[in-house]
C-alpha positions in Angstrom: 98.6 127.0 66.9 95.5 129.1 66.5 91.9 127.1 66.4 89.6 127.6 63.1 86.1 128.5 64.7 83.0 128.0 62.6 81.2 131.4 61.6 77.7 130.0 62.3 76.4 130.3 65.7 74.4 126.9 65.8 75.9 123.7 68.1 76.6 121.2 65.4 76.1 118.4 68.6 72.9 119.5 70.3 71.7 122.4 67.7 72.0 125.4 70.8 72.2 128.4 69.5 75.7 129.6 70.8 76.5 132.6 72.5 80.6 132.4 72.6 82.9 129.7 71.4 81.5 126.8 73.6 78.1 125.5 73.7 76.4 126.3 77.1 74.1 123.5 76.8 76.6 120.4 76.2 79.9 122.4 76.0 81.1 121.2 72.3 83.7 123.6 71.3 82.3 125.2 68.0 85.4 124.5 66.0 85.3 124.0 61.9 84.5 120.4 60.6 87.2 119.9 58.5 90.3 120.3 60.2 94.0 120.1 59.3 96.6 117.5 60.6 98.1 119.8 62.6 94.9 121.5 64.4 93.4 117.8 65.2 96.5 117.1 66.9 96.7 120.4 68.7 93.1 119.8 69.8 94.4 116.5 71.3 97.7 117.6 72.4 95.5 120.6 74.6 93.1 118.2 75.9 95.8 116.0 77.3 97.9 118.8 78.8 94.6 120.0 80.4 94.4 116.6 82.3 98.1 117.0 82.8 97.8 120.4 84.5 94.7 119.2 86.4 96.6 115.8 87.8 99.8 117.7 89.0 97.8 120.3 90.3 95.9 117.6 92.8 99.2 116.1 93.7 100.3 118.5 96.2 97.5 118.8 98.2 96.4 115.1 97.8 99.8 114.2 99.3 100.1 117.0 102.1 96.8 118.4 102.9 94.2 115.5 104.1 91.0 116.0 103.6 91.6 119.2 101.6 90.5 117.7 98.2 87.2 116.8 99.9 86.5 120.1 101.4 87.1 121.8 98.1 84.8 119.4 96.0 82.2 119.7 98.2 82.8 123.4 98.8 82.1 123.9 94.6 85.6 124.7 93.8 86.3 121.7 91.5 87.4 123.2 88.0 91.3 123.3 89.2 91.4 119.9 90.3 91.2 116.5 88.8 87.6 114.5 89.2 88.0 112.2 92.2 86.4 109.2 90.2 89.0 110.2 87.0 91.8 110.3 89.1 90.8 107.0 91.1 90.7 105.0 87.9 94.2 106.5 86.4 95.7 105.9 89.5 94.6 102.4 90.6 95.2 101.3 86.9 99.0 102.4 87.5 98.9 100.9 90.9 97.7 97.5 89.9 99.8 97.2 86.8 102.9 97.8 88.7 101.8 95.4 91.7 101.3 92.3 89.7 104.1 92.8 87.9 106.2 92.1 90.6 107.4 88.9 91.1 105.8 86.6 93.9 103.1 89.5 94.4 100.4 87.5 94.2 97.5 87.9 97.2 97.5 83.7 97.5 100.4 81.8 98.0 100.2 78.3 97.1 102.6 75.3 98.7 101.1 71.6 97.9 104.1 69.8 99.7 103.9 67.8 102.4 105.6 69.1 105.7 109.1 67.8 107.2 108.5 65.8 110.7 110.2 69.3 112.1 107.6 71.4 110.6 104.8 69.2 111.5 105.9 68.9 115.0 106.0 73.0 115.1 102.8 73.3 113.5 101.1 70.9 116.2 103.0 72.2 118.7 101.7 75.8 117.7 98.1 74.3 117.8 98.3 72.5 121.4 100.0 76.2 123.1 97.1 78.3 121.2 95.1 79.7 124.2 92.0 81.0 121.7 91.5 77.5 120.2 88.9 74.8 122.3 90.4 71.5 123.2 87.8 69.5 120.9 88.8 71.8 118.0 92.6 71.6 118.7 92.4 67.7 118.6 90.5 68.3 115.2 92.6 70.3 113.9 96.0 68.4 114.7 94.0 64.9 113.3 93.4 67.0 109.9 96.8 68.1 109.9 98.7 64.5 110.7 96.0 63.1 108.0 97.1 66.0 105.4 100.7 64.6 105.6 100.6 61.1 105.7 99.8 59.8 108.9 96.6 57.7 110.3 95.3 58.0 113.7 95.4 55.0 115.8 93.8 55.3 119.3 94.4 59.0 119.5 98.0 58.4 118.6 99.7 59.4 114.8 101.1 56.6 112.7 102.6 57.0 109.3 100.8 55.4 106.4 102.8 53.3 104.2 99.6 51.5 102.4 99.9 51.7 98.5 96.9 53.9 98.7 98.4 56.2 100.5 101.8 56.5 98.6 99.6 56.7 95.4 97.5 59.4 96.8 100.9 61.4 97.2 102.6 60.3 94.2 99.2 61.7 92.4 99.6 64.8 94.2 102.9 65.5 93.0 102.2 64.9 89.6 99.6 67.2 90.0 99.6 69.8 92.8 96.6 71.6 91.7 94.2 69.4 92.5 91.3 70.1 94.7 90.1 67.4 96.9 86.5 66.7 97.3 85.0 66.0 101.0 84.3 62.4 100.1 86.0 59.2 99.4 84.3 58.6 96.3 86.3 58.7 92.9 83.6 60.4 90.4 80.8 62.8 91.2 78.5 59.7 89.6 79.6 57.5 92.5 79.1 60.4 95.1 75.4 61.3 93.6 74.9 57.5 93.5 75.6 56.8 97.3 73.9 60.2 98.5 71.2 59.1 96.8 71.1 55.6 99.2 71.3 57.6 102.2 68.4 58.7 104.2 67.2 62.7 103.2 68.5 63.9 106.8 71.9 62.1 106.4 72.4 63.8 103.0 75.1 66.5 102.2 73.4 70.2 102.1 73.8 71.8 98.5 76.7 73.8 99.3 78.9 70.7 100.0 77.2 69.1 96.8 78.0 71.8 94.6 81.5 71.9 96.1 82.1 68.5 95.1 80.8 68.6 91.8 83.1 71.6 91.1 85.8 69.3 92.4 85.2 66.2 90.6 85.0 68.6 87.3 88.2 70.5 87.8 90.1 67.5 88.6 89.0 65.6 85.6 89.9 68.2 83.5 93.3 68.6 85.1 92.7 72.3 85.0 95.6 74.2 86.7 94.1 75.8 90.0 97.1 78.0 90.6 96.8 79.8 87.5 93.0 80.1 87.3 93.3 81.7 91.0 96.1 84.0 89.9 94.6 85.1 86.6 91.4 85.7 88.2 92.8 87.8 90.8 94.4 89.8 88.3 91.6 90.9 86.7 89.1 90.8 89.3 90.9 92.1 92.2 90.8 96.4 91.0 87.1 95.4 90.5 86.3 94.3 93.7 88.3 97.3 95.5 85.9 99.5 92.9 82.8 97.9 94.3 84.2 98.3 98.1 84.4 101.8 97.6 80.7 102.7 97.9 80.6 100.0 100.7 83.5 102.0 102.4 81.3 105.0 102.1 78.2 103.4 103.6 81.0 102.3 106.8 81.8 106.2 106.7 78.0 107.5 106.9 76.8 105.0 109.6 80.1 105.8 111.5 80.0 109.7 111.3 75.8 109.9 110.9 76.0 112.9 113.1 77.6 114.8 111.2 74.5 115.2 108.8 76.4 114.7 105.3 75.0 113.4 101.8 76.1 110.0 101.3 78.3 110.9 98.0 80.0 113.5 100.4 81.5 110.1 102.3 81.8 108.6 98.6 84.0 111.3 97.3 86.1 111.3 101.0 86.4 107.7 100.0 87.7 108.1 96.4 90.4 110.8 98.0 91.5 108.4 100.4 92.1 105.8 98.1 93.8 107.3 95.6 96.2 108.8 98.2 96.7 105.0 99.8 97.3 103.5 96.0 99.6 106.8 94.8 101.4 106.5 98.1 102.0 102.6 98.0 102.8 102.9 94.1 106.0 105.0 94.9 107.1 102.8 97.7 106.8 100.2 95.4 109.0 102.1 93.6 111.6 102.6 96.1 111.8 98.8 96.9 112.6 98.3 93.5 115.8 100.5 93.0 116.5 99.9 96.7 119.2 96.5 96.5 117.7 93.2 97.5 120.1 92.7 100.2 119.1 95.9 102.4 116.5 94.1 103.5 116.4 95.7 106.9 116.0 99.5 105.5 113.2 97.7 103.0 111.7 96.9 106.5 111.7 100.4 108.2 110.7 101.9 105.2 107.4 99.3 105.2 107.2 100.4 108.9 107.3 103.8 108.5 104.8 104.1 105.5 102.5 102.1 107.5 102.6 104.9 110.1 102.5 107.6 107.5 98.9 106.2 106.1 97.5 105.8 109.5 98.3 109.4 110.4 97.0 110.3 107.0 93.7 108.6 107.5 93.3 110.3 111.0 94.2 113.8 110.1 91.8 113.2 106.8 89.0 111.9 109.0 89.5 115.0 111.3 89.7 117.4 108.3 86.2 116.4 106.7 84.8 115.3 110.1 85.8 117.6 112.4 85.2 115.4 115.4 87.9 115.6 118.4 91.0 113.8 118.9 89.9 110.7 120.8 86.6 110.4 118.8 88.6 110.5 115.7 90.7 107.6 117.1 87.7 105.6 118.1 85.9 106.1 115.0 88.9 105.2 112.9 89.6 101.8 115.1 85.7 101.0 114.4 85.4 101.7 110.9 89.4 99.9 110.1 87.8 96.7 111.9 84.5 96.8 109.9 85.8 97.8 106.6 88.8 94.8 107.2 85.9 92.3 107.8 83.9 93.4 104.6 87.2 93.2 102.5 87.6 89.4 103.6 84.2 88.5 102.9 84.6 90.0 99.6 87.9 88.5 98.7 86.6 85.1 100.1 83.4 85.3 97.5 86.5 86.5 94.9 88.3 83.4 95.2 85.4 81.2 95.4 83.4 82.6 92.0 87.1 82.6 90.2 87.4 78.8 91.3 84.3 77.5 90.9 83.4 79.6 87.7 86.6 77.8 86.1 84.3 75.0 84.8 
Protein backbone atom coordinates (compact mmCIF):
# COMPACT_ATOMS: atom_id res chain seq x y z
CA UNK A 1 0.00 0.00 0.00
CA UNK A 2 1.39 3.39 -1.01
CA UNK A 3 2.28 5.80 1.79
CA UNK A 4 0.99 9.37 1.71
CA UNK A 5 3.69 11.92 2.45
CA UNK A 6 3.28 15.61 3.30
CA UNK A 7 4.26 18.24 0.75
CA UNK A 8 5.68 20.51 3.44
CA UNK A 9 9.39 20.08 4.20
CA UNK A 10 9.33 20.82 7.95
CA UNK A 11 9.49 17.98 10.52
CA UNK A 12 6.36 17.98 12.69
CA UNK A 13 8.28 16.41 15.56
CA UNK A 14 11.33 18.69 15.90
CA UNK A 15 10.86 21.43 13.25
CA UNK A 16 14.00 20.57 11.26
CA UNK A 17 13.96 21.38 7.52
CA UNK A 18 13.71 18.07 5.68
CA UNK A 19 15.83 16.88 2.78
CA UNK A 20 13.91 13.66 2.11
CA UNK A 21 11.10 11.48 3.47
CA UNK A 22 12.76 11.09 6.87
CA UNK A 23 14.02 13.71 9.31
CA UNK A 24 17.82 13.55 9.55
CA UNK A 25 17.61 14.98 13.08
CA UNK A 26 15.03 12.80 14.86
CA UNK A 27 14.25 10.10 12.28
CA UNK A 28 10.47 10.67 12.04
CA UNK A 29 8.83 9.86 8.71
CA UNK A 30 7.09 12.82 7.03
CA UNK A 31 3.66 11.18 6.72
CA UNK A 32 0.29 12.90 6.35
CA UNK A 33 -1.36 13.79 9.68
CA UNK A 34 -4.76 12.36 8.78
CA UNK A 35 -4.31 8.82 7.52
CA UNK A 36 -6.91 6.16 6.84
CA UNK A 37 -7.29 3.02 8.88
CA UNK A 38 -5.62 1.04 6.08
CA UNK A 39 -2.58 3.34 6.01
CA UNK A 40 -2.31 3.25 9.80
CA UNK A 41 -2.37 -0.59 9.85
CA UNK A 42 0.09 -0.73 6.96
CA UNK A 43 2.50 1.47 8.89
CA UNK A 44 2.17 -0.65 12.06
CA UNK A 45 2.59 -3.96 10.17
CA UNK A 46 5.63 -2.62 8.32
CA UNK A 47 7.27 -1.72 11.64
CA UNK A 48 6.41 -5.16 13.02
CA UNK A 49 7.87 -7.05 10.07
CA UNK A 50 10.95 -4.85 10.15
CA UNK A 51 11.50 -6.12 13.72
CA UNK A 52 10.59 -9.62 12.54
CA UNK A 53 13.11 -9.48 9.71
CA UNK A 54 15.86 -8.18 11.99
CA UNK A 55 15.13 -10.83 14.62
CA UNK A 56 15.27 -13.81 12.26
CA UNK A 57 18.25 -12.35 10.44
CA UNK A 58 20.01 -12.19 13.82
CA UNK A 59 19.18 -15.76 14.87
CA UNK A 60 21.53 -17.56 12.46
CA UNK A 61 24.76 -15.83 13.57
CA UNK A 62 23.58 -15.86 17.19
CA UNK A 63 23.28 -19.67 17.13
CA UNK A 64 25.98 -20.74 14.70
CA UNK A 65 28.65 -18.00 14.82
CA UNK A 66 29.73 -17.44 18.46
CA UNK A 67 31.02 -13.92 18.99
CA UNK A 68 30.18 -12.81 15.44
CA UNK A 69 27.34 -10.46 16.40
CA UNK A 70 29.48 -8.70 19.00
CA UNK A 71 32.30 -8.15 16.49
CA UNK A 72 29.81 -6.91 13.89
CA UNK A 73 28.23 -4.50 16.35
CA UNK A 74 31.58 -3.07 17.44
CA UNK A 75 32.63 -2.73 13.79
CA UNK A 76 29.57 -0.52 13.19
CA UNK A 77 27.58 -2.98 11.07
CA UNK A 78 24.35 -2.81 13.08
CA UNK A 79 21.30 -1.95 10.94
CA UNK A 80 20.63 -5.47 9.67
CA UNK A 81 20.73 -7.00 13.17
CA UNK A 82 18.41 -6.57 16.16
CA UNK A 83 19.82 -4.33 18.88
CA UNK A 84 21.30 -6.50 21.68
CA UNK A 85 19.30 -4.84 24.47
CA UNK A 86 16.02 -5.11 22.54
CA UNK A 87 16.82 -8.72 21.68
CA UNK A 88 17.66 -9.57 25.30
CA UNK A 89 14.38 -8.12 26.60
CA UNK A 90 12.34 -10.05 24.02
CA UNK A 91 14.15 -13.40 24.43
CA UNK A 92 14.33 -13.24 28.24
CA UNK A 93 10.61 -12.40 28.40
CA UNK A 94 9.78 -15.54 26.39
CA UNK A 95 12.23 -17.67 28.37
CA UNK A 96 11.00 -16.68 31.83
CA UNK A 97 7.35 -16.98 30.82
CA UNK A 98 7.97 -20.58 29.74
CA UNK A 99 10.27 -21.34 32.67
CA UNK A 100 7.84 -20.30 35.40
CA UNK A 101 4.90 -21.93 33.63
CA UNK A 102 6.50 -25.35 33.98
CA UNK A 103 5.14 -27.30 36.93
CA UNK A 104 7.54 -27.49 39.84
CA UNK A 105 10.10 -25.20 38.21
CA UNK A 106 10.58 -22.87 41.14
CA UNK A 107 14.24 -22.09 41.96
CA UNK A 108 13.42 -22.68 45.64
CA UNK A 109 12.07 -25.97 46.91
CA UNK A 110 10.19 -26.31 50.20
CA UNK A 111 10.02 -29.40 52.37
CA UNK A 112 8.65 -28.93 55.87
CA UNK A 113 8.03 -32.53 56.95
CA UNK A 114 10.20 -34.26 59.50
CA UNK A 115 12.61 -36.91 58.26
CA UNK A 116 11.87 -40.58 58.74
CA UNK A 117 14.33 -42.53 60.97
CA UNK A 118 15.99 -44.02 57.85
CA UNK A 119 16.32 -40.59 56.19
CA UNK A 120 17.65 -39.10 59.41
CA UNK A 121 20.25 -41.87 59.76
CA UNK A 122 21.39 -41.32 56.15
CA UNK A 123 21.71 -37.57 56.71
CA UNK A 124 23.73 -38.05 59.90
CA UNK A 125 25.99 -40.57 58.16
CA UNK A 126 26.58 -38.17 55.26
CA UNK A 127 27.67 -35.42 57.69
CA UNK A 128 29.93 -37.80 59.63
CA UNK A 129 31.65 -39.04 56.47
CA UNK A 130 32.25 -35.57 55.03
CA UNK A 131 35.95 -34.68 54.80
CA UNK A 132 35.31 -30.96 54.47
CA UNK A 133 33.46 -30.25 57.74
CA UNK A 134 35.50 -29.67 60.92
CA UNK A 135 34.76 -32.05 63.83
CA UNK A 136 33.11 -29.40 66.01
CA UNK A 137 30.94 -28.18 63.12
CA UNK A 138 29.91 -31.79 62.41
CA UNK A 139 28.80 -32.22 66.00
CA UNK A 140 26.76 -29.00 65.95
CA UNK A 141 25.20 -29.84 62.59
CA UNK A 142 24.17 -33.33 63.73
CA UNK A 143 22.72 -31.99 67.00
CA UNK A 144 20.72 -29.34 65.09
CA UNK A 145 19.49 -32.01 62.69
CA UNK A 146 18.23 -34.16 65.55
CA UNK A 147 16.58 -31.18 67.30
CA UNK A 148 14.78 -30.17 64.10
CA UNK A 149 13.35 -33.67 63.88
CA UNK A 150 11.96 -33.94 67.41
CA UNK A 151 14.95 -35.18 69.43
CA UNK A 152 16.71 -33.85 72.51
CA UNK A 153 20.41 -34.32 73.20
CA UNK A 154 21.19 -35.94 76.58
CA UNK A 155 24.87 -36.61 77.34
CA UNK A 156 25.72 -36.42 73.62
CA UNK A 157 23.03 -38.99 72.74
CA UNK A 158 19.83 -38.16 70.83
CA UNK A 159 16.58 -39.17 72.54
CA UNK A 160 13.14 -38.82 70.99
CA UNK A 161 11.31 -35.94 72.66
CA UNK A 162 7.84 -37.14 73.64
CA UNK A 163 6.95 -34.16 75.83
CA UNK A 164 3.68 -32.28 75.47
CA UNK A 165 5.52 -29.14 74.34
CA UNK A 166 7.24 -30.98 71.49
CA UNK A 167 3.95 -32.55 70.37
CA UNK A 168 2.37 -29.09 70.28
CA UNK A 169 5.30 -27.77 68.22
CA UNK A 170 4.96 -30.59 65.69
CA UNK A 171 1.19 -30.10 65.53
CA UNK A 172 1.62 -26.35 64.95
CA UNK A 173 4.19 -26.85 62.19
CA UNK A 174 1.98 -29.47 60.54
CA UNK A 175 -1.00 -27.12 60.62
CA UNK A 176 1.10 -24.17 59.44
CA UNK A 177 4.15 -25.45 57.56
CA UNK A 178 5.12 -21.99 56.34
CA UNK A 179 6.14 -20.70 59.75
CA UNK A 180 9.51 -18.97 60.21
CA UNK A 181 11.19 -19.97 63.45
CA UNK A 182 12.70 -17.07 65.43
CA UNK A 183 16.15 -17.64 66.93
CA UNK A 184 14.69 -17.37 70.43
CA UNK A 185 12.34 -19.36 72.67
CA UNK A 186 10.30 -16.24 73.40
CA UNK A 187 6.69 -16.34 72.21
CA UNK A 188 6.40 -12.72 71.03
CA UNK A 189 8.61 -9.88 69.88
CA UNK A 190 7.61 -7.79 72.90
CA UNK A 191 8.78 -10.56 75.24
CA UNK A 192 11.97 -10.97 73.21
CA UNK A 193 12.71 -7.22 73.39
CA UNK A 194 12.02 -7.13 77.14
CA UNK A 195 14.37 -10.06 77.78
CA UNK A 196 17.05 -8.50 75.59
CA UNK A 197 16.87 -5.25 77.54
CA UNK A 198 17.53 -7.16 80.77
CA UNK A 199 20.82 -8.50 79.42
CA UNK A 200 24.13 -6.63 79.53
CA UNK A 201 24.74 -4.76 76.30
CA UNK A 202 27.64 -7.04 75.37
CA UNK A 203 25.42 -10.16 75.54
CA UNK A 204 22.47 -8.80 73.52
CA UNK A 205 21.74 -10.01 70.01
CA UNK A 206 23.13 -7.96 67.15
CA UNK A 207 20.96 -5.72 64.98
CA UNK A 208 20.73 -8.34 62.21
CA UNK A 209 19.43 -11.09 64.51
CA UNK A 210 17.12 -8.59 66.18
CA UNK A 211 15.70 -7.58 62.81
CA UNK A 212 15.29 -11.23 61.78
CA UNK A 213 13.32 -12.03 64.95
CA UNK A 214 11.16 -8.94 64.52
CA UNK A 215 10.19 -10.00 60.98
CA UNK A 216 9.78 -13.66 61.97
CA UNK A 217 7.31 -12.81 64.75
CA UNK A 218 5.42 -10.43 62.42
CA UNK A 219 5.16 -13.04 59.64
CA UNK A 220 3.99 -15.77 62.02
CA UNK A 221 1.48 -13.46 63.66
CA UNK A 222 -0.12 -12.53 60.33
CA UNK A 223 0.01 -16.20 59.18
CA UNK A 224 1.64 -15.27 55.88
CA UNK A 225 2.21 -18.18 53.50
CA UNK A 226 5.97 -17.85 53.02
CA UNK A 227 6.09 -20.38 50.20
CA UNK A 228 3.64 -18.39 48.09
CA UNK A 229 5.35 -15.11 48.95
CA UNK A 230 8.80 -16.41 47.98
CA UNK A 231 7.64 -18.09 44.76
CA UNK A 232 5.68 -15.04 43.66
CA UNK A 233 8.56 -12.74 44.60
CA UNK A 234 11.04 -14.82 42.63
CA UNK A 235 8.81 -14.90 39.56
CA UNK A 236 8.58 -11.10 39.65
CA UNK A 237 12.16 -10.28 40.62
CA UNK A 238 14.36 -13.06 39.23
CA UNK A 239 14.28 -11.65 35.66
CA UNK A 240 15.15 -8.22 37.08
CA UNK A 241 18.03 -9.76 39.03
CA UNK A 242 19.39 -11.36 35.86
CA UNK A 243 19.21 -8.00 34.07
CA UNK A 244 21.07 -6.32 36.95
CA UNK A 245 23.71 -9.07 36.81
CA UNK A 246 24.56 -8.21 33.19
CA UNK A 247 26.58 -5.06 34.03
CA UNK A 248 28.28 -7.04 36.80
CA UNK A 249 29.15 -9.80 34.34
CA UNK A 250 30.54 -7.16 31.96
CA UNK A 251 32.70 -5.85 34.82
CA UNK A 252 34.02 -9.38 35.45
CA UNK A 253 34.85 -9.62 31.73
CA UNK A 254 36.63 -6.26 31.75
CA UNK A 255 38.81 -7.39 34.69
CA UNK A 256 39.43 -10.87 33.24
CA UNK A 257 40.42 -9.53 29.81
CA UNK A 258 41.92 -6.20 30.89
CA UNK A 259 44.90 -6.66 28.55
CA UNK A 260 42.58 -6.46 25.53
CA UNK A 261 42.11 -2.74 26.23
CA UNK A 262 38.42 -2.86 25.32
CA UNK A 263 35.88 -0.31 26.49
CA UNK A 264 33.40 -1.41 29.15
CA UNK A 265 30.49 -1.12 26.71
CA UNK A 266 32.14 -3.70 24.43
CA UNK A 267 32.12 -6.21 27.29
CA UNK A 268 28.50 -5.29 27.99
CA UNK A 269 27.46 -5.92 24.37
CA UNK A 270 29.12 -9.34 24.52
CA UNK A 271 27.31 -10.06 27.80
CA UNK A 272 23.95 -9.26 26.17
CA UNK A 273 24.66 -11.47 23.16
CA UNK A 274 25.87 -14.38 25.30
CA UNK A 275 22.84 -14.28 27.60
CA UNK A 276 20.54 -14.02 24.56
CA UNK A 277 22.02 -17.23 23.19
CA UNK A 278 21.79 -19.07 26.53
CA UNK A 279 18.17 -18.04 27.16
CA UNK A 280 17.12 -18.87 23.59
CA UNK A 281 18.96 -22.19 23.66
CA UNK A 282 17.33 -23.12 26.98
CA UNK A 283 13.94 -22.09 25.57
CA UNK A 284 14.38 -24.55 22.70
CA UNK A 285 15.47 -27.19 25.23
CA UNK A 286 12.35 -26.59 27.33
CA UNK A 287 10.12 -26.97 24.27
CA UNK A 288 11.85 -30.25 23.37
CA UNK A 289 11.43 -31.55 26.94
CA UNK A 290 7.77 -30.58 26.78
CA UNK A 291 7.08 -32.67 23.65
CA UNK A 292 9.20 -35.65 24.77
CA UNK A 293 7.14 -38.20 26.76
CA UNK A 294 7.80 -38.12 30.50
CA UNK A 295 8.69 -41.82 30.47
CA UNK A 296 11.77 -41.10 28.33
CA UNK A 297 13.82 -39.89 31.31
CA UNK A 298 17.10 -41.29 29.93
CA UNK A 299 16.73 -39.32 26.70
CA UNK A 300 15.94 -36.14 28.64
CA UNK A 301 19.02 -36.71 30.81
CA UNK A 302 21.27 -37.10 27.77
CA UNK A 303 19.65 -34.06 26.17
CA UNK A 304 20.40 -31.92 29.22
CA UNK A 305 23.99 -33.22 29.32
CA UNK A 306 24.47 -32.42 25.63
CA UNK A 307 22.97 -28.95 26.17
CA UNK A 308 25.45 -28.23 28.99
CA UNK A 309 28.38 -29.25 26.77
CA UNK A 310 27.02 -27.15 23.88
CA UNK A 311 26.70 -24.04 26.06
CA UNK A 312 30.25 -24.41 27.44
CA UNK A 313 31.61 -24.93 23.93
CA UNK A 314 29.70 -21.88 22.69
CA UNK A 315 31.10 -19.71 25.50
CA UNK A 316 34.64 -20.92 24.73
CA UNK A 317 34.32 -20.20 21.00
CA UNK A 318 32.68 -16.80 21.55
CA UNK A 319 35.44 -15.75 23.97
CA UNK A 320 38.08 -16.73 21.44
CA UNK A 321 36.27 -14.85 18.67
CA UNK A 322 35.84 -11.63 20.66
CA UNK A 323 39.01 -11.55 22.81
CA UNK A 324 41.46 -13.37 20.50
CA UNK A 325 43.29 -15.34 23.19
CA UNK A 326 44.95 -18.73 22.86
CA UNK A 327 43.16 -21.97 23.69
CA UNK A 328 44.76 -22.53 27.09
CA UNK A 329 44.44 -18.90 28.24
CA UNK A 330 40.82 -18.81 27.10
CA UNK A 331 39.98 -21.96 29.07
CA UNK A 332 41.68 -20.75 32.28
CA UNK A 333 40.05 -17.34 32.06
CA UNK A 334 36.69 -18.96 31.29
CA UNK A 335 36.97 -21.08 34.47
CA UNK A 336 37.95 -18.11 36.65
CA UNK A 337 35.24 -15.94 35.12
CA UNK A 338 32.62 -18.67 35.68
CA UNK A 339 33.55 -19.12 39.35
CA UNK A 340 33.43 -15.37 39.99
CA UNK A 341 30.08 -15.02 38.23
CA UNK A 342 28.66 -18.00 40.16
CA UNK A 343 29.61 -16.38 43.46
CA UNK A 344 28.05 -13.09 42.37
CA UNK A 345 24.90 -14.94 41.27
CA UNK A 346 24.64 -16.77 44.61
CA UNK A 347 25.08 -13.57 46.63
CA UNK A 348 22.45 -11.74 44.54
CA UNK A 349 20.04 -14.66 44.83
CA UNK A 350 20.39 -14.78 48.63
CA UNK A 351 19.76 -11.03 48.76
CA UNK A 352 16.72 -11.52 46.52
CA UNK A 353 15.31 -14.19 48.87
CA UNK A 354 15.96 -12.08 51.97
CA UNK A 355 14.36 -8.97 50.47
CA UNK A 356 11.37 -11.00 49.24
CA UNK A 357 10.73 -12.58 52.64
CA UNK A 358 11.36 -9.56 54.83
CA UNK A 359 9.39 -7.12 52.72
CA UNK A 360 6.34 -9.39 53.01
CA UNK A 361 5.29 -7.52 56.16
